[in-house]
PDB file of N, CA, C and O in Angstrom, chain B, residues numbered from 101:
ATOM      1  N   MET B 101     117.876 113.178 129.668  1.00  0.00           N
ATOM      2  CA  MET B 101     117.956 112.015 128.152  1.00  0.00           C
ATOM      3  C   MET B 101     117.754 112.635 127.447  1.00  0.00           C
ATOM      4  O   MET B 101     117.623 113.835 127.686  1.00  0.00           O
ATOM      5  N   GLY B 102     117.597 111.995 125.923  1.00  0.00           N
ATOM      6  CA  GLY B 102     117.450 112.940 124.648  1.00  0.00           C
ATOM      7  C   GLY B 102     116.534 111.702 124.122  1.00  0.00           C
ATOM      8  O   GLY B 102     116.550 110.836 124.996  1.00  0.00           O
ATOM      9  N   LYS B 103     115.614 111.242 122.830  1.00  0.00           N
ATOM     10  CA  LYS B 103     114.542 110.197 122.895  1.00  0.00           C
ATOM     11  C   LYS B 103     114.902 110.187 121.374  1.00  0.00           C
ATOM     12  O   LYS B 103     115.142 111.119 120.606  1.00  0.00           O
ATOM     13  N   VAL B 104     114.865 108.919 121.196  1.00  0.00           N
ATOM     14  CA  VAL B 104     114.803 108.530 119.859  1.00  0.00           C
ATOM     15  C   VAL B 104     113.676 107.923 119.067  1.00  0.00           C
ATOM     16  O   VAL B 104     112.855 107.120 119.511  1.00  0.00           O
ATOM     17  N   ALA B 105     113.727 108.358 117.953  1.00  0.00           N
ATOM     18  CA  ALA B 105     112.542 107.450 117.063  1.00  0.00           C
ATOM     19  C   ALA B 105     113.004 106.851 116.110  1.00  0.00           C
ATOM     20  O   ALA B 105     114.122 106.916 115.598  1.00  0.00           O
ATOM     21  N   ALA B 106     112.162 106.279 115.873  1.00  0.00           N
ATOM     22  CA  ALA B 106     112.944 104.493 115.213  1.00  0.00           C
ATOM     23  C   ALA B 106     111.042 104.346 114.424  1.00  0.00           C
ATOM     24  O   ALA B 106     109.870 104.387 114.797  1.00  0.00           O
ATOM     25  N   LYS B 107     111.946 104.146 113.044  1.00  0.00           N
ATOM     26  CA  LYS B 107     110.735 103.866 112.312  1.00  0.00           C
ATOM     27  C   LYS B 107     110.727 101.898 111.463  1.00  0.00           C
ATOM     28  O   LYS B 107     111.126 101.432 110.395  1.00  0.00           O
ATOM     29  N   ILE B 108     110.244 101.497 112.332  1.00  0.00           N
ATOM     30  CA  ILE B 108     109.855  99.922 112.460  1.00  0.00           C
ATOM     31  C   ILE B 108     108.975  99.069 111.204  1.00  0.00           C
ATOM     32  O   ILE B 108     107.814  99.340 110.896  1.00  0.00           O
ATOM     33  N   LYS B 109     109.673  98.167 110.675  1.00  0.00           N
ATOM     34  CA  LYS B 109     108.893  97.496 109.713  1.00  0.00           C
ATOM     35  C   LYS B 109     108.196  96.385 109.619  1.00  0.00           C
ATOM     36  O   LYS B 109     108.463  95.571 108.735  1.00  0.00           O
ATOM     37  N   VAL B 110     107.180  96.174 110.528  1.00  0.00           N
ATOM     38  CA  VAL B 110     106.652  94.897 111.058  1.00  0.00           C
ATOM     39  C   VAL B 110     105.279  94.151 109.813  1.00  0.00           C
ATOM     40  O   VAL B 110     104.151  94.489 109.454  1.00  0.00           O
ATOM     41  N   MET B 111     105.800  93.527 109.652  1.00  0.00           N
ATOM     42  CA  MET B 111     105.329  91.985 108.253  1.00  0.00           C
ATOM     43  C   MET B 111     104.266  91.198 108.879  1.00  0.00           C
ATOM     44  O   MET B 111     104.772  90.274 109.515  1.00  0.00           O
ATOM     45  N   PRO B 112     103.117  91.205 108.939  1.00  0.00           N
ATOM     46  CA  PRO B 112     102.242  90.511 109.273  1.00  0.00           C
ATOM     47  C   PRO B 112     102.540  89.511 108.480  1.00  0.00           C
ATOM     48  O   PRO B 112     103.235  89.770 107.497  1.00  0.00           O
ATOM     49  N   ASN B 113     101.915  87.578 108.797  1.00  0.00           N
ATOM     50  CA  ASN B 113     102.393  86.788 108.397  1.00  0.00           C
ATOM     51  C   ASN B 113     100.769  86.362 107.773  1.00  0.00           C
ATOM     52  O   ASN B 113     100.003  85.398 107.756  1.00  0.00           O
ATOM     53  N   SER B 114     100.803  86.969 107.568  1.00  0.00           N
ATOM     54  CA  SER B 114      99.277  86.687 106.263  1.00  0.00           C
ATOM     55  C   SER B 114      98.644  87.981 105.168  1.00  0.00           C
ATOM     56  O   SER B 114      99.411  88.876 105.523  1.00  0.00           O
ATOM     57  N   PRO B 115      98.207  88.299 104.639  1.00  0.00           N
ATOM     58  CA  PRO B 115      97.233  88.947 104.246  1.00  0.00           C
ATOM     59  C   PRO B 115      96.132  89.184 104.768  1.00  0.00           C
ATOM     60  O   PRO B 115      95.677  90.325 104.854  1.00  0.00           O
ATOM     61  N   ASP B 116      95.579  88.204 105.168  1.00  0.00           N
ATOM     62  CA  ASP B 116      93.882  87.870 105.815  1.00  0.00           C
ATOM     63  C   ASP B 116      94.503  88.167 107.301  1.00  0.00           C
ATOM     64  O   ASP B 116      93.925  87.336 108.002  1.00  0.00           O
ATOM     65  N   VAL B 117      95.432  88.965 108.198  1.00  0.00           N
ATOM     66  CA  VAL B 117      95.436  89.065 108.943  1.00  0.00           C
ATOM     67  C   VAL B 117      94.417  90.776 109.043  1.00  0.00           C
ATOM     68  O   VAL B 117      93.842  91.301 108.090  1.00  0.00           O
ATOM     69  N   ASP B 118      94.468  91.250 110.319  1.00  0.00           N
ATOM     70  CA  ASP B 118      93.143  92.228 109.926  1.00  0.00           C
ATOM     71  C   ASP B 118      94.052  93.503 110.779  1.00  0.00           C
ATOM     72  O   ASP B 118      94.060  93.585 112.007  1.00  0.00           O
ATOM     73  N   LEU B 119      94.721  94.354 109.954  1.00  0.00           N
ATOM     74  CA  LEU B 119      95.981  95.039 110.261  1.00  0.00           C
ATOM     75  C   LEU B 119      95.669  96.663 111.388  1.00  0.00           C
ATOM     76  O   LEU B 119      96.467  97.586 111.547  1.00  0.00           O
ATOM     77  N   ASP B 120      93.968  96.496 112.128  1.00  0.00           N
ATOM     78  CA  ASP B 120      93.675  97.186 112.503  1.00  0.00           C
ATOM     79  C   ASP B 120      93.980  97.246 114.351  1.00  0.00           C
ATOM     80  O   ASP B 120      94.306  98.038 115.234  1.00  0.00           O
ATOM     81  N   ALA B 121      93.463  95.251 114.057  1.00  0.00           N
ATOM     82  CA  ALA B 121      93.692  94.760 115.131  1.00  0.00           C
ATOM     83  C   ALA B 121      95.715  94.737 115.581  1.00  0.00           C
ATOM     84  O   ALA B 121      96.300  95.300 116.507  1.00  0.00           O
ATOM     85  N   LEU B 122      96.034  94.218 114.931  1.00  0.00           N
ATOM     86  CA  LEU B 122      97.623  94.263 114.513  1.00  0.00           C
ATOM     87  C   LEU B 122      98.028  95.254 115.458  1.00  0.00           C
ATOM     88  O   LEU B 122      98.796  95.146 116.414  1.00  0.00           O
ATOM     89  N   GLN B 123      97.120  96.643 114.860  1.00  0.00           N
ATOM     90  CA  GLN B 123      98.445  97.704 115.080  1.00  0.00           C
ATOM     91  C   GLN B 123      97.888  97.858 116.814  1.00  0.00           C
ATOM     92  O   GLN B 123      98.792  98.271 117.541  1.00  0.00           O
ATOM     93  N   GLU B 124      96.771  97.628 117.417  1.00  0.00           N
ATOM     94  CA  GLU B 124      96.559  97.864 118.801  1.00  0.00           C
ATOM     95  C   GLU B 124      97.032  96.657 119.249  1.00  0.00           C
ATOM     96  O   GLU B 124      97.648  96.827 120.301  1.00  0.00           O
ATOM     97  N   ARG B 125      97.014  95.872 119.011  1.00  0.00           N
ATOM     98  CA  ARG B 125      97.747  95.119 119.095  1.00  0.00           C
ATOM     99  C   ARG B 125      99.715  95.503 120.118  1.00  0.00           C
ATOM    100  O   ARG B 125      99.999  95.512 121.316  1.00  0.00           O
ATOM    101  N   LEU B 126     100.662  95.772 118.716  1.00  0.00           N
ATOM    102  CA  LEU B 126     101.459  95.970 118.857  1.00  0.00           C
ATOM    103  C   LEU B 126     101.882  97.394 120.056  1.00  0.00           C
ATOM    104  O   LEU B 126     102.820  97.526 120.843  1.00  0.00           O
ATOM    105  N   GLU B 127     100.614  98.352 119.695  1.00  0.00           N
ATOM    106  CA  GLU B 127     100.340  99.450 120.981  1.00  0.00           C
ATOM    107  C   GLU B 127     100.397  98.803 122.133  1.00  0.00           C
ATOM    108  O   GLU B 127     100.902  99.346 123.116  1.00  0.00           O
ATOM    109  N   GLY B 128      99.855  97.473 122.184  1.00  0.00           N
ATOM    110  CA  GLY B 128      99.735  97.111 123.981  1.00  0.00           C
ATOM    111  C   GLY B 128     100.801  96.345 124.655  1.00  0.00           C
ATOM    112  O   GLY B 128     100.941  95.961 125.816  1.00  0.00           O
ATOM    113  N   SER B 129     101.848  96.185 123.079  1.00  0.00           N
ATOM    114  CA  SER B 129     102.747  95.213 124.202  1.00  0.00           C
ATOM    115  C   SER B 129     104.391  95.966 123.624  1.00  0.00           C
ATOM    116  O   SER B 129     105.507  95.626 123.233  1.00  0.00           O
ATOM    117  N   LEU B 130     103.782  96.866 123.837  1.00  0.00           N
ATOM    118  CA  LEU B 130     104.886  98.201 123.988  1.00  0.00           C
ATOM    119  C   LEU B 130     105.851  98.221 125.403  1.00  0.00           C
ATOM    120  O   LEU B 130     104.972  98.103 126.257  1.00  0.00           O
ATOM    121  N   PRO B 131     107.136  98.300 126.144  1.00  0.00           N
ATOM    122  CA  PRO B 131     107.973  98.654 126.791  1.00  0.00           C
ATOM    123  C   PRO B 131     107.507  99.781 127.183  1.00  0.00           C
ATOM    124  O   PRO B 131     107.090 100.619 126.384  1.00  0.00           O
ATOM    125  N   GLU B 132     107.522 100.015 128.960  1.00  0.00           N
ATOM    126  CA  GLU B 132     107.258 101.109 129.560  1.00  0.00           C
ATOM    127  C   GLU B 132     108.263 101.797 129.033  1.00  0.00           C
ATOM    128  O   GLU B 132     109.419 101.472 128.764  1.00  0.00           O
ATOM    129  N   GLY B 133     107.325 103.376 128.853  1.00  0.00           N
ATOM    130  CA  GLY B 133     108.092 104.533 128.526  1.00  0.00           C
ATOM    131  C   GLY B 133     108.428 104.453 127.263  1.00  0.00           C
ATOM    132  O   GLY B 133     109.063 105.482 127.034  1.00  0.00           O
ATOM    133  N   ALA B 134     108.335 103.515 125.858  1.00  0.00           N
ATOM    134  CA  ALA B 134     108.106 103.701 124.399  1.00  0.00           C
ATOM    135  C   ALA B 134     106.868 103.907 124.495  1.00  0.00           C
ATOM    136  O   ALA B 134     106.332 103.739 125.591  1.00  0.00           O
ATOM    137  N   LYS B 135     106.223 104.261 123.538  1.00  0.00           N
ATOM    138  CA  LYS B 135     105.035 105.061 122.639  1.00  0.00           C
ATOM    139  C   LYS B 135     105.356 104.907 121.078  1.00  0.00           C
ATOM    140  O   LYS B 135     106.413 104.707 120.479  1.00  0.00           O
ATOM    141  N   ILE B 136     103.931 105.092 120.618  1.00  0.00           N
ATOM    142  CA  ILE B 136     103.679 104.674 119.227  1.00  0.00           C
ATOM    143  C   ILE B 136     103.455 106.496 118.669  1.00  0.00           C
ATOM    144  O   ILE B 136     102.437 107.077 119.047  1.00  0.00           O
ATOM    145  N   ASN B 137     104.319 107.125 117.923  1.00  0.00           N
ATOM    146  CA  ASN B 137     103.685 108.601 117.795  1.00  0.00           C
ATOM    147  C   ASN B 137     103.252 107.943 115.727  1.00  0.00           C
ATOM    148  O   ASN B 137     104.133 107.878 114.869  1.00  0.00           O
ATOM    149  N   GLY B 138     102.289 107.708 115.563  1.00  0.00           N
ATOM    150  CA  GLY B 138     101.940 107.351 114.215  1.00  0.00           C
ATOM    151  C   GLY B 138     102.414 106.225 113.432  1.00  0.00           C
ATOM    152  O   GLY B 138     103.524 105.735 113.635  1.00  0.00           O
ATOM    153  N   VAL B 139     101.552 105.765 112.477  1.00  0.00           N
ATOM    154  CA  VAL B 139     101.859 104.661 111.617  1.00  0.00           C
ATOM    155  C   VAL B 139     101.509 104.380 110.360  1.00  0.00           C
ATOM    156  O   VAL B 139     100.354 104.076 110.059  1.00  0.00           O
ATOM    157  N   GLU B 140     102.627 104.469 109.386  1.00  0.00           N
ATOM    158  CA  GLU B 140     102.026 104.407 107.883  1.00  0.00           C
ATOM    159  C   GLU B 140     102.455 102.759 107.500  1.00  0.00           C
ATOM    160  O   GLU B 140     103.450 102.108 107.819  1.00  0.00           O
ATOM    161  N   ARG B 141     101.277 102.409 106.696  1.00  0.00           N
ATOM    162  CA  ARG B 141     100.937 101.062 105.998  1.00  0.00           C
ATOM    163  C   ARG B 141     101.550 101.192 104.395  1.00  0.00           C
ATOM    164  O   ARG B 141     101.755 102.256 103.812  1.00  0.00           O
ATOM    165  N   ASP B 142     101.773  99.876 103.873  1.00  0.00           N
ATOM    166  CA  ASP B 142     103.119 100.331 102.770  1.00  0.00           C
ATOM    167  C   ASP B 142     102.276  98.686 102.103  1.00  0.00           C
ATOM    168  O   ASP B 142     101.565  98.048 102.878  1.00  0.00           O
ATOM    169  N   ASP B 143     102.495  98.189 100.627  1.00  0.00           N
ATOM    170  CA  ASP B 143     101.359  97.331 100.364  1.00  0.00           C
ATOM    171  C   ASP B 143     102.886  96.847 100.099  1.00  0.00           C
ATOM    172  O   ASP B 143     103.780  97.686 100.213  1.00  0.00           O
ATOM    173  N   VAL B 144     103.219  95.432  99.728  1.00  0.00           N
ATOM    174  CA  VAL B 144     104.290  95.075  99.486  1.00  0.00           C
ATOM    175  C   VAL B 144     104.121  94.285  98.413  1.00  0.00           C
ATOM    176  O   VAL B 144     104.453  94.705  97.304  1.00  0.00           O
ATOM    177  N   ALA B 145     103.372  92.538  98.639  1.00  0.00           N
ATOM    178  CA  ALA B 145     102.704  92.733  97.382  1.00  0.00           C
ATOM    179  C   ALA B 145     101.496  91.384  97.409  1.00  0.00           C
ATOM    180  O   ALA B 145     101.368  91.042  98.585  1.00  0.00           O
ATOM    181  N   PHE B 146     100.913  90.836  96.809  1.00  0.00           N
ATOM    182  CA  PHE B 146      99.825  89.709  96.723  1.00  0.00           C
ATOM    183  C   PHE B 146      99.189  90.160  98.021  1.00  0.00           C
ATOM    184  O   PHE B 146      99.022  89.330  98.915  1.00  0.00           O
ATOM    185  N   GLY B 147      98.839  91.375  98.178  1.00  0.00           N
ATOM    186  CA  GLY B 147      97.813  91.295  98.981  1.00  0.00           C
ATOM    187  C   GLY B 147      98.117  91.713 100.786  1.00  0.00           C
ATOM    188  O   GLY B 147      97.388  91.851 101.768  1.00  0.00           O
ATOM    189  N   LEU B 148      99.827  91.817 100.485  1.00  0.00           N
ATOM    190  CA  LEU B 148     100.406  91.971 101.805  1.00  0.00           C
ATOM    191  C   LEU B 148     100.410  93.448 102.290  1.00  0.00           C
ATOM    192  O   LEU B 148     100.340  94.341 101.445  1.00  0.00           O
ATOM    193  N   VAL B 149     100.485  93.734 103.561  1.00  0.00           N
ATOM    194  CA  VAL B 149     100.906  95.608 103.358  1.00  0.00           C
ATOM    195  C   VAL B 149     100.933  95.456 104.852  1.00  0.00           C
ATOM    196  O   VAL B 149     100.169  95.247 105.794  1.00  0.00           O
ATOM    197  N   ALA B 150     102.477  95.713 104.531  1.00  0.00           N
ATOM    198  CA  ALA B 150     103.542  96.079 106.281  1.00  0.00           C
ATOM    199  C   ALA B 150     102.927  97.303 106.691  1.00  0.00           C
ATOM    200  O   ALA B 150     102.549  98.178 105.913  1.00  0.00           O
ATOM    201  N   LEU B 151     102.835  97.339 107.980  1.00  0.00           N
ATOM    202  CA  LEU B 151     103.112  98.471 108.853  1.00  0.00           C
ATOM    203  C   LEU B 151     104.278  98.737 109.614  1.00  0.00           C
ATOM    204  O   LEU B 151     104.829  97.862 110.282  1.00  0.00           O
ATOM    205  N   PHE B 152     104.776 100.199 109.523  1.00  0.00           N
ATOM    206  CA  PHE B 152     105.451 101.353 109.805  1.00  0.00           C
ATOM    207  C   PHE B 152     105.027 102.304 111.233  1.00  0.00           C
ATOM    208  O   PHE B 152     104.310 103.298 111.348  1.00  0.00           O
ATOM    209  N   PRO B 153     105.565 101.763 111.915  1.00  0.00           N
ATOM    210  CA  PRO B 153     104.652 102.411 113.435  1.00  0.00           C
ATOM    211  C   PRO B 153     106.510 103.137 113.249  1.00  0.00           C
ATOM    212  O   PRO B 153     107.506 102.729 112.652  1.00  0.00           O
ATOM    213  N   THR B 154     106.268 104.149 113.963  1.00  0.00           N
ATOM    214  CA  THR B 154     107.385 104.985 114.167  1.00  0.00           C
ATOM    215  C   THR B 154     107.290 105.206 115.927  1.00  0.00           C
ATOM    216  O   THR B 154     106.356 105.952 116.220  1.00  0.00           O
ATOM    217  N   VAL B 155     107.922 104.797 116.885  1.00  0.00           N
ATOM    218  CA  VAL B 155     108.408 103.944 117.742  1.00  0.00           C
ATOM    219  C   VAL B 155     109.186 105.087 118.097  1.00  0.00           C
ATOM    220  O   VAL B 155     110.192 105.400 117.460  1.00  0.00           O
ATOM    221  N   ILE B 156     108.460 106.197 119.814  1.00  0.00           N
ATOM    222  CA  ILE B 156     109.656 106.851 120.198  1.00  0.00           C
ATOM    223  C   ILE B 156     110.241 106.173 121.452  1.00  0.00           C
ATOM    224  O   ILE B 156     109.315 105.740 122.139  1.00  0.00           O
ATOM    225  N   VAL B 157     111.693 105.879 122.105  1.00  0.00           N
ATOM    226  CA  VAL B 157     111.688 105.715 122.769  1.00  0.00           C
ATOM    227  C   VAL B 157     113.213 106.696 123.657  1.00  0.00           C
ATOM    228  O   VAL B 157     113.864 107.558 123.068  1.00  0.00           O
ATOM    229  N   PRO B 158     113.469 106.256 125.122  1.00  0.00           N
ATOM    230  CA  PRO B 158     114.550 107.130 125.931  1.00  0.00           C
ATOM    231  C   PRO B 158     115.033 106.828 124.967  1.00  0.00           C
ATOM    232  O   PRO B 158     114.445 106.236 124.061  1.00  0.00           O
ATOM    233  N   ASP B 159     116.489 107.252 124.954  1.00  0.00           N
ATOM    234  CA  ASP B 159     117.949 107.488 124.587  1.00  0.00           C
ATOM    235  C   ASP B 159     118.063 106.203 125.721  1.00  0.00           C
ATOM    236  O   ASP B 159     117.997 105.007 125.437  1.00  0.00           O
ATOM    237  N   ASP B 160     118.169 106.531 126.480  1.00  0.00           N
ATOM    238  CA  ASP B 160     118.746 105.484 127.849  1.00  0.00           C
ATOM    239  C   ASP B 160     118.391 104.177 127.608  1.00  0.00           C
ATOM    240  O   ASP B 160     119.246 103.293 127.552  1.00  0.00           O
ATOM    241  N   SER B 161     117.182 103.958 127.456  1.00  0.00           N
ATOM    242  CA  SER B 161     116.564 102.143 127.407  1.00  0.00           C
ATOM    243  C   SER B 161     117.355 101.470 126.707  1.00  0.00           C
ATOM    244  O   SER B 161     116.595 100.749 126.060  1.00  0.00           O
ATOM    245  N   GLY B 162     118.371 101.233 126.413  1.00  0.00           N
ATOM    246  CA  GLY B 162     119.382 100.419 125.141  1.00  0.00           C
ATOM    247  C   GLY B 162     118.679 100.530 123.225  1.00  0.00           C
ATOM    248  O   GLY B 162     118.837  99.718 122.314  1.00  0.00           O
ATOM    249  N   GLY B 163     117.849 101.990 123.228  1.00  0.00           N
ATOM    250  CA  GLY B 163     117.639 101.717 121.786  1.00  0.00           C
ATOM    251  C   GLY B 163     116.619 101.567 121.494  1.00  0.00           C
ATOM    252  O   GLY B 163     115.701 102.229 121.978  1.00  0.00           O
ATOM    253  N   THR B 164     116.376 100.199 120.173  1.00  0.00           N
ATOM    254  CA  THR B 164     115.150  99.449 119.740  1.00  0.00           C
ATOM    255  C   THR B 164     115.367  98.234 120.649  1.00  0.00           C
ATOM    256  O   THR B 164     114.439  97.571 121.113  1.00  0.00           O
ATOM    257  N   GLU B 165     116.333  98.057 120.811  1.00  0.00           N
ATOM    258  CA  GLU B 165     115.968  96.397 121.356  1.00  0.00           C
ATOM    259  C   GLU B 165     114.593  95.669 122.116  1.00  0.00           C
ATOM    260  O   GLU B 165     114.269  94.492 121.954  1.00  0.00           O
ATOM    261  N   ALA B 166     114.206  96.204 122.580  1.00  0.00           N
ATOM    262  CA  ALA B 166     113.324  96.118 123.986  1.00  0.00           C
ATOM    263  C   ALA B 166     112.132  96.299 123.102  1.00  0.00           C
ATOM    264  O   ALA B 166     111.192  95.723 123.649  1.00  0.00           O
ATOM    265  N   VAL B 167     111.680  96.955 121.748  1.00  0.00           N
ATOM    266  CA  VAL B 167     110.572  97.094 121.227  1.00  0.00           C
ATOM    267  C   VAL B 167     110.087  96.348 120.079  1.00  0.00           C
ATOM    268  O   VAL B 167     108.951  96.110 119.671  1.00  0.00           O
ATOM    269  N   GLU B 168     111.839  95.885 119.459  1.00  0.00           N
ATOM    270  CA  GLU B 168     111.819  94.968 118.704  1.00  0.00           C
ATOM    271  C   GLU B 168     111.359  93.413 118.785  1.00  0.00           C
ATOM    272  O   GLU B 168     110.917  92.589 117.984  1.00  0.00           O
ATOM    273  N   GLU B 169     111.690  93.436 120.163  1.00  0.00           N
ATOM    274  CA  GLU B 169     111.617  91.771 121.206  1.00  0.00           C
ATOM    275  C   GLU B 169     109.943  91.353 121.062  1.00  0.00           C
ATOM    276  O   GLU B 169     109.400  90.543 120.312  1.00  0.00           O
ATOM    277  N   ALA B 170     109.276  92.418 122.289  1.00  0.00           N
ATOM    278  CA  ALA B 170     108.004  93.490 122.065  1.00  0.00           C
ATOM    279  C   ALA B 170     107.337  92.747 120.555  1.00  0.00           C
ATOM    280  O   ALA B 170     106.625  91.744 120.502  1.00  0.00           O
ATOM    281  N   PHE B 171     107.616  93.233 119.894  1.00  0.00           N
ATOM    282  CA  PHE B 171     107.037  93.581 118.540  1.00  0.00           C
ATOM    283  C   PHE B 171     106.961  91.510 118.188  1.00  0.00           C
ATOM    284  O   PHE B 171     106.045  90.715 117.975  1.00  0.00           O
ATOM    285  N   SER B 172     107.947  91.444 118.265  1.00  0.00           N
ATOM    286  CA  SER B 172     108.430  89.745 117.461  1.00  0.00           C
ATOM    287  C   SER B 172     107.636  89.229 118.135  1.00  0.00           C
ATOM    288  O   SER B 172     107.162  88.420 117.338  1.00  0.00           O
ATOM    289  N   ASN B 173     106.898  89.030 119.434  1.00  0.00           N
ATOM    290  CA  ASN B 173     105.762  88.357 120.271  1.00  0.00           C
ATOM    291  C   ASN B 173     104.750  88.194 120.001  1.00  0.00           C
ATOM    292  O   ASN B 173     104.130  87.131 120.013  1.00  0.00           O
ATOM    293  N   VAL B 174     104.347  89.381 119.664  1.00  0.00           N
ATOM    294  CA  VAL B 174     103.213  90.257 119.015  1.00  0.00           C
ATOM    295  C   VAL B 174     102.282  88.694 117.492  1.00  0.00           C
ATOM    296  O   VAL B 174     102.595  88.631 116.303  1.00  0.00           O
ATOM    297  N   ASP B 175     101.284  87.821 118.178  1.00  0.00           N
ATOM    298  CA  ASP B 175     100.572  87.243 117.096  1.00  0.00           C
ATOM    299  C   ASP B 175     100.009  87.627 115.988  1.00  0.00           C
ATOM    300  O   ASP B 175      98.963  88.265 115.871  1.00  0.00           O
ATOM    301  N   ASP B 176     100.439  87.387 115.484  1.00  0.00           N
ATOM    302  CA  ASP B 176     100.517  87.248 113.523  1.00  0.00           C
ATOM    303  C   ASP B 176     101.891  87.868 113.135  1.00  0.00           C
ATOM    304  O   ASP B 176     102.081  87.963 111.922  1.00  0.00           O
ATOM    305  N   VAL B 177     102.724  88.236 113.828  1.00  0.00           N
ATOM    306  CA  VAL B 177     103.762  89.572 112.742  1.00  0.00           C
ATOM    307  C   VAL B 177     104.952  88.139 112.482  1.00  0.00           C
ATOM    308  O   VAL B 177     105.596  87.370 113.196  1.00  0.00           O
ATOM    309  N   GLU B 178     104.780  88.335 111.316  1.00  0.00           N
ATOM    310  CA  GLU B 178     105.906  87.528 110.914  1.00  0.00           C
ATOM    311  C   GLU B 178     107.768  87.776 111.046  1.00  0.00           C
ATOM    312  O   GLU B 178     108.629  86.957 111.366  1.00  0.00           O
ATOM    313  N   SER B 179     107.888  89.120 110.686  1.00  0.00           N
ATOM    314  CA  SER B 179     108.701  89.564 110.776  1.00  0.00           C
ATOM    315  C   SER B 179     109.145  90.987 111.290  1.00  0.00           C
ATOM    316  O   SER B 179     108.272  91.732 110.844  1.00  0.00           O
ATOM    317  N   VAL B 180     110.038  91.744 111.989  1.00  0.00           N
ATOM    318  CA  VAL B 180     110.416  92.676 112.881  1.00  0.00           C
ATOM    319  C   VAL B 180     111.421  93.997 112.030  1.00  0.00           C
ATOM    320  O   VAL B 180     111.305  94.794 112.961  1.00  0.00           O
ATOM    321  N   SER B 181     112.188  94.693 111.108  1.00  0.00           N
ATOM    322  CA  SER B 181     112.802  95.469 111.157  1.00  0.00           C
ATOM    323  C   SER B 181     113.016  96.787 111.159  1.00  0.00           C
ATOM    324  O   SER B 181     112.416  97.459 110.320  1.00  0.00           O
ATOM    325  N   VAL B 182     113.953  97.461 112.139  1.00  0.00           N
ATOM    326  CA  VAL B 182     114.588  98.413 111.822  1.00  0.00           C
ATOM    327  C   VAL B 182     114.708  99.436 110.721  1.00  0.00           C
ATOM    328  O   VAL B 182     115.845  99.409 110.249  1.00  0.00           O
ATOM    329  N   GLU B 183     113.788 100.483 110.051  1.00  0.00           N
ATOM    330  CA  GLU B 183     114.011 100.435 109.070  1.00  0.00           C
ATOM    331  C   GLU B 183     114.915 102.513 109.274  1.00  0.00           C
ATOM    332  O   GLU B 183     115.298 103.107 108.266  1.00  0.00           O
ATOM    333  N   ASN B 184     114.988 102.915 110.177  1.00  0.00           N
ATOM    334  CA  ASN B 184     115.710 104.223 109.812  1.00  0.00           C
ATOM    335  C   ASN B 184     115.148 104.816 112.158  1.00  0.00           C
ATOM    336  O   ASN B 184     114.120 104.853 112.835  1.00  0.00           O
ATOM    337  N   VAL B 185     116.759 105.130 112.384  1.00  0.00           N
ATOM    338  CA  VAL B 185     116.559 105.633 114.075  1.00  0.00           C
ATOM    339  C   VAL B 185     117.224 106.704 113.511  1.00  0.00           C
ATOM    340  O   VAL B 185     117.915 106.540 112.505  1.00  0.00           O
ATOM    341  N   GLY B 186     117.039 108.271 114.280  1.00  0.00           N
ATOM    342  CA  GLY B 186     117.267 108.730 114.469  1.00  0.00           C
ATOM    343  C   GLY B 186     116.723 109.388 116.120  1.00  0.00           C
ATOM    344  O   GLY B 186     115.547 109.173 116.413  1.00  0.00           O
ATOM    345  N   ARG B 187     117.535 110.103 117.055  1.00  0.00           N
ATOM    346  CA  ARG B 187     117.738 111.241 117.431  1.00  0.00           C
ATOM    347  C   ARG B 187     116.574 112.891 117.778  1.00  0.00           C
ATOM    348  O   ARG B 187     116.687 113.825 116.983  1.00  0.00           O
ATOM    349  N   ILE B 188     115.957 112.970 118.518  1.00  0.00           N
ATOM    350  CA  ILE B 188     114.477 113.619 119.129  1.00  0.00           C
ATOM    351  C   ILE B 188     115.257 114.418 120.075  1.00  0.00           C
ATOM    352  O   ILE B 188     114.687 115.169 120.867  1.00  0.00           O
TER     353      ILE B 188
END
């Protein structure tokens, strides 16, 4: 089986959120078989910074749905959306 790389946009619910702690919580919430392969940060507006983790998941695990759901349930996360998906 192959693997899929997905760049996911994670918006914190406030500019006051500690992004390093949020990144650790995201990594801790990953379903089995998934891993984060780098995280980018991008200024959105008014001090709000979005995280863009690139997540590697097995091709047979139903895509990114489990990761999106896990990220959505992390404290201080406002929204989660997939920006880009590709096979590796």
